[in-house]
C-alpha positions in Angstrom: 4.7 4.6 6.2 7.5 6.2 4.2 7.7 6.1 0.5 10.6 4.3 -1.0 12.6 6.4 -3.4 12.6 5.1 -7.0 15.7 7.2 -7.6 19.0 5.5 -7.2 20.9 7.0 -4.3 24.7 7.3 -4.0 24.8 4.3 -1.7 23.2 1.8 -4.1 24.5 -1.7 -4.2 24.4 -4.5 -6.8 22.2 -7.5 -6.2 21.9 -10.6 -8.5 18.8 -12.6 -8.9 18.2 -15.7 -10.9 15.1 -15.7 -13.1 13.6 -18.4 -15.1 13.9 -17.8 -18.8 10.1 -17.4 -19.1 10.0 -14.7 -16.3 13.0 -13.0 -17.8 11.3 -12.8 -21.2 8.0 -11.6 -19.8 9.8 -9.0 -17.7 11.7 -7.7 -20.8 8.5 -7.6 -22.8 6.6 -5.8 -20.1 9.4 -3.3 -19.6 9.5 -2.6 -23.3 5.8 -2.0 -23.5 6.2 0.5 -20.6 9.1 2.2 -22.3 11.5 1.1 -19.5 14.6 -0.8 -19.3 14.3 -4.3 -17.8 16.5 -3.1 -14.9 14.2 -0.2 -14.2 11.2 -2.5 -14.5 12.6 -4.9 -11.9 13.6 -2.1 -9.5 10.1 -0.6 -9.8 8.5 -4.0 -9.2 10.6 -4.6 -6.1 9.9 -1.1 -4.8 6.1 -1.6 -5.3 6.1 -5.0 -3.6 8.0 -3.5 -0.7 5.6 -0.6 -0.4 2.6 -3.0 -0.5 4.1 -5.2 2.2 4.6 -2.1 4.3 1.0 -1.0 3.8 -0.2 -4.5 4.7 1.8 -4.4 7.9 0.4 -1.0 8.8 -3.1 -2.2 8.1 -2.8 -5.3 10.2 -1.1 -3.3 13.0 -3.9 -0.7 12.9 -6.6 -3.4 12.9 -5.1 -5.1 15.9 -4.9 -1.8 17.8 -8.5 -1.0 16.8 -9.7 -4.4 18.0 -7.9 -3.9 21.3 -9.5 -0.5 21.7 -13.0 -1.9 20.9 -12.6 -4.7 23.4 -11.3 -2.3 26.1 -13.9 0.5 25.6 -16.8 -1.4 24.1 -17.3 1.5 21.7 -18.3 0.7 18.1 -19.7 2.5 15.1 -22.7 1.1 13.3 -22.2 0.4 9.6 -25.1 2.6 8.6 -23.6 5.6 10.6 -20.2 5.1 9.0 -21.7 4.9 5.5 -23.7 8.1 6.2 -20.6 9.8 7.4 -18.8 8.9 4.2 -21.7 10.1 2.0 -21.8 13.4 3.9 -18.0 13.8 3.6 -18.1 13.2 -0.1 -21.0 15.7 -0.5 -19.6 18.4 1.7 -15.9 17.7 1.7 -15.8 18.3 5.4 -14.8 16.0 8.3 -17.8 15.0 10.4 -17.9 13.1 13.7 -19.8 9.7 13.8 -22.1 8.9 16.6 -20.8 5.9 18.5 -23.3 3.6 20.2 
């Protein structure tokens, strides 16, 4: 997944959106509280929503591939083994292999 630039590039285009008065007021208030312009707030919100959707898409794609691999190979990792690996990684900051079985 590539990060979406929050900087405006030289090829920016203008887009109009219609907002309810309530959403417009809430957006303006939130932007002000964050020390941003309403425009910058909306651009950031769209950027984050786009990145989140991209992450969801990657997660689902990876889950589907993992399921296919599990069905094909029959290899699985027991939850206890995975949790132990995480505990060891956190403790030692090293990458360890998990027993599959």
